[in-house]
C-alpha atoms as a printed R data frame, in Angstrom:
    type eleno elety resid chain resno       x       y       z
1   ATOM     1    CA   UNK     A     1  12.865   2.624 -12.806
2   ATOM     2    CA   UNK     A     2  12.179  -0.768 -14.448
3   ATOM     3    CA   UNK     A     3   9.217  -2.809 -13.239
4   ATOM     4    CA   UNK     A     4  10.468  -5.043 -10.428
5   ATOM     5    CA   UNK     A     5   8.551  -7.504  -8.310
6   ATOM     6    CA   UNK     A     6   7.360  -5.820  -5.157
7   ATOM     7    CA   UNK     A     7   9.131  -8.293  -2.923
8   ATOM     8    CA   UNK     A     8  12.465  -7.650  -4.664
9   ATOM     9    CA   UNK     A     9  11.930  -3.860  -4.246
10  ATOM    10    CA   UNK     A    10  11.312  -4.379  -0.598
11  ATOM    11    CA   UNK     A    11  14.449  -6.445  -0.177
12  ATOM    12    CA   UNK     A    12  16.516  -3.803  -1.977
13  ATOM    13    CA   UNK     A    13  14.875  -1.043   0.032
14  ATOM    14    CA   UNK     A    14  15.697  -2.809   3.351
15  ATOM    15    CA   UNK     A    15  19.251  -3.331   2.183
16  ATOM    16    CA   UNK     A    16  19.851   0.251   0.949
17  ATOM    17    CA   UNK     A    17  21.614   1.416   4.054
18  ATOM    18    CA   UNK     A    18  23.317  -1.871   4.938
19  ATOM    19    CA   UNK     A    19  24.556  -3.506   1.673
20  ATOM    20    CA   UNK     A    20  24.553  -3.390  -2.086
21  ATOM    21    CA   UNK     A    21  21.661  -4.494  -4.245
22  ATOM    22    CA   UNK     A    22  21.195  -8.181  -4.988
23  ATOM    23    CA   UNK     A    23  23.967  -9.889  -6.857
24  ATOM    24    CA   UNK     A    24  23.100 -11.887 -10.026
25  ATOM    25    CA   UNK     A    25  23.382 -15.069  -8.050
26  ATOM    26    CA   UNK     A    26  21.060 -13.722  -5.287
27  ATOM    27    CA   UNK     A    27  18.628 -12.471  -7.940
28  ATOM    28    CA   UNK     A    28  18.571 -15.921  -9.593
29  ATOM    29    CA   UNK     A    29  17.982 -17.607  -6.234
30  ATOM    30    CA   UNK     A    30  15.192 -15.145  -5.461
31  ATOM    31    CA   UNK     A    31  13.541 -15.896  -8.818
32  ATOM    32    CA   UNK     A    32  13.749 -19.615  -8.207
33  ATOM    33    CA   UNK     A    33  12.209 -19.220  -4.750
34  ATOM    34    CA   UNK     A    34   9.446 -17.096  -6.223
35  ATOM    35    CA   UNK     A    35   8.737 -19.692  -8.854
36  ATOM    36    CA   UNK     A    36   8.603 -22.517  -6.239
37  ATOM    37    CA   UNK     A    37   6.266 -20.410  -4.100
38  ATOM    38    CA   UNK     A    38   3.925 -19.757  -7.009
39  ATOM    39    CA   UNK     A    39   3.800 -23.476  -7.814
40  ATOM    40    CA   UNK     A    40   3.091 -24.307  -4.170
41  ATOM    41    CA   UNK     A    41   0.221 -21.736  -4.067
42  ATOM    42    CA   UNK     A    42  -1.213 -23.121  -7.305
43  ATOM    43    CA   UNK     A    43  -1.225 -26.643  -5.752
44  ATOM    44    CA   UNK     A    44  -2.942 -25.361  -2.623
45  ATOM    45    CA   UNK     A    45  -5.642 -23.603  -4.718
46  ATOM    46    CA   UNK     A    46  -6.161 -26.719  -6.760
47  ATOM    47    CA   UNK     A    47  -6.658 -28.779  -3.584
48  ATOM    48    CA   UNK     A    48  -8.942 -26.290  -2.000
49  ATOM    49    CA   UNK     A    49 -10.970 -26.019  -5.247
50  ATOM    50    CA   UNK     A    50 -11.337 -29.804  -5.231
51  ATOM    51    CA   UNK     A    51 -12.639 -29.740  -1.653
52  ATOM    52    CA   UNK     A    52 -15.070 -26.937  -2.580
53  ATOM    53    CA   UNK     A    53 -16.350 -29.023  -5.476
54  ATOM    54    CA   UNK     A    54 -16.913 -31.984  -3.164
55  ATOM    55    CA   UNK     A    55 -18.989 -29.647  -1.020
56  ATOM    56    CA   UNK     A    56 -21.037 -28.509  -4.004
57  ATOM    57    CA   UNK     A    57 -19.521 -25.023  -3.883
58  ATOM    58    CA   UNK     A    58 -17.143 -22.824  -5.800
59  ATOM    59    CA   UNK     A    59 -13.893 -21.928  -4.114
60  ATOM    60    CA   UNK     A    60 -15.242 -18.399  -3.506
61  ATOM    61    CA   UNK     A    61 -18.391 -19.753  -1.883
62  ATOM    62    CA   UNK     A    62 -16.344 -22.120   0.378
63  ATOM    63    CA   UNK     A    63 -14.115 -19.175   1.367
64  ATOM    64    CA   UNK     A    64 -17.129 -17.149   2.385
65  ATOM    65    CA   UNK     A    65 -18.605 -20.084   4.338
66  ATOM    66    CA   UNK     A    66 -15.244 -20.708   6.007
67  ATOM    67    CA   UNK     A    67 -15.108 -17.103   7.246
68  ATOM    68    CA   UNK     A    68 -18.722 -17.160   8.348
69  ATOM    69    CA   UNK     A    69 -18.243 -20.222  10.505
70  ATOM    70    CA   UNK     A    70 -16.426 -18.115  13.116
71  ATOM    71    CA   UNK     A    71 -18.817 -16.768  15.742
72  ATOM    72    CA   UNK     A    72 -16.833 -13.479  16.113
73  ATOM    73    CA   UNK     A    73 -17.319 -12.659  12.440
74  ATOM    74    CA   UNK     A    74 -20.421 -10.586  11.942
75  ATOM    75    CA   UNK     A    75 -19.794  -9.266   8.487
76  ATOM    76    CA   UNK     A    76 -18.207 -10.487   5.252
77  ATOM    77    CA   UNK     A    77 -17.473  -7.931   2.583
78  ATOM    78    CA   UNK     A    78 -17.719  -9.205  -0.983
79  ATOM    79    CA   UNK     A    79 -17.110  -7.342  -4.184
80  ATOM    80    CA   UNK     A    80 -19.476  -7.655  -7.102
81  ATOM    81    CA   UNK     A    81 -19.869  -5.757 -10.290
82  ATOM    82    CA   UNK     A    82 -22.649  -7.976 -11.616
83  ATOM    83    CA   UNK     A    83 -25.802  -9.363 -10.032
84  ATOM    84    CA   UNK     A    84 -24.655 -12.907 -10.957
85  ATOM    85    CA   UNK     A    85 -21.505 -12.365  -8.784
86  ATOM    86    CA   UNK     A    86 -23.675 -11.277  -5.897
87  ATOM    87    CA   UNK     A    87 -25.947 -14.349  -6.397
88  ATOM    88    CA   UNK     A    88 -22.867 -16.569  -6.422
89  ATOM    89    CA   UNK     A    89 -21.624 -15.075  -3.112
90  ATOM    90    CA   UNK     A    90 -25.042 -15.378  -1.471
91  ATOM    91    CA   UNK     A    91 -25.236 -19.020  -2.431
92  ATOM    92    CA   UNK     A    92 -22.454 -19.652   0.077
93  ATOM    93    CA   UNK     A    93 -25.040 -19.164   2.756
94  ATOM    94    CA   UNK     A    94 -26.621 -22.460   1.736
95  ATOM    95    CA   UNK     A    95 -23.779 -24.488   3.090
96  ATOM    96    CA   UNK     A    96 -21.826 -22.800   5.891
97  ATOM    97    CA   UNK     A    97 -21.212 -25.877   8.007
98  ATOM    98    CA   UNK     A    98 -17.943 -27.830   7.827
99  ATOM    99    CA   UNK     A    99 -17.243 -31.320   9.054
100 ATOM   100    CA   UNK     A   100 -14.235 -31.936  11.253
101 ATOM   101    CA   UNK     A   101 -12.647 -33.801   8.369
102 ATOM   102    CA   UNK     A   102 -13.125 -30.823   5.999
103 ATOM   103    CA   UNK     A   103 -11.642 -28.409   8.528
104 ATOM   104    CA   UNK     A   104  -8.695 -30.768   9.051
105 ATOM   105    CA   UNK     A   105  -8.125 -31.004   5.274
106 ATOM   106    CA   UNK     A   106  -8.181 -27.208   4.960
107 ATOM   107    CA   UNK     A   107  -5.686 -26.807   7.822
108 ATOM   108    CA   UNK     A   108  -3.413 -29.456   6.158
109 ATOM   109    CA   UNK     A   109  -3.591 -27.781   2.756
110 ATOM   110    CA   UNK     A   110  -2.844 -24.313   4.182
111 ATOM   111    CA   UNK     A   111  -0.003 -25.572   6.425
């Protein structure tokens, strides 16, 4: 089997018993939607990265802080293969608070 995007495989799998595989037009439309989705995600990451920089954090640090702000969260698992990565993750503990404006911006970016 040729390498196919996972989403396309899932679409084809779900259609196996009900219809034929994607037509060329459907496949083209799917590829265009995938491209638009990737561009949208890149823009969201860019905006979140900018906000993190304004907070004096990396995007990863802000993500850890964002998770830790929730009182029901007791543990955050992070992966590190180098001590410097662990140090970077632990630095998130230095700024775990968010202003209402920051939370609103994050919600708007992720909407």
